[in-house]
N, C-alpha and C positions, 0 to 999 in steps of 0.2 A: 504494500500500500504506500503510495507516494504521499509524503506529508505536505500539506498546504499551509500557507501562511495564515495565521490567525490575526485578524485585524480588530484588536480589542477596542480601539478608538471608534471604529465604525459601529461595532456592537453597542458600545456605551452611548454613542450619539443616537442610535436608533431607539434605545431604551428611554433616553431622555425625551425624544420626540414623541414616543408612544405615550409616555406619562402625561405630556402636555396636550396631546391631540384630543379634540372634542368631537371629531367626526368619526362615526363608526366605520365608514369606508376607508378613511385614512388609517385608522387603527389597524384594520385588517391588512392593509398594504404593508404597514410597518412591521406587524407581527410576522408576516411572510418573509420580509427582508431580514429580520432578526434571526429567524430560524435558519434561513439559507446561510447567513454569515456565521452562524454558530456550529454548522455541521463539522468543520475541521476540528473545533474544540471538542465536540461530542465524540468524534472518532478518536482523538488523542486520549480522552478520558477512558473510552471503551477499551482502547489498547492497553492502557495501564491496568484497568480492572481485569482484563482477560489474562494478563500475565500472572495474576494471583488466583485465577479460577480455572476450573476444568471446562468451562463453557467455551464453545468456539467464538472467535471474535465477531463473526457475523451475527450470532445471536445477541451478543452484548450490544452491538451497534444498533440492531433492529429494536431492541428493548429501549435503548436511550432515545431513539427517534420517536417511538410510540409515546414516550412520556413527556415529550415537548408539547407545549400548548397547541 
């Protein structure tokens, strides 16, 4: 699995915009952007957890994706 850069500033900015948004459509757009930007972080965490577990990495990544909002 190729590691992607995690843009924490973009995630942080998206979270701040989400918090301030008062339009449901805009909140939905921001939520999708935050999730997409968070995928590399989710994969990195899943890899770390998979090293400590007997579960395959694919199961861990799938589970973490399912638990995102």
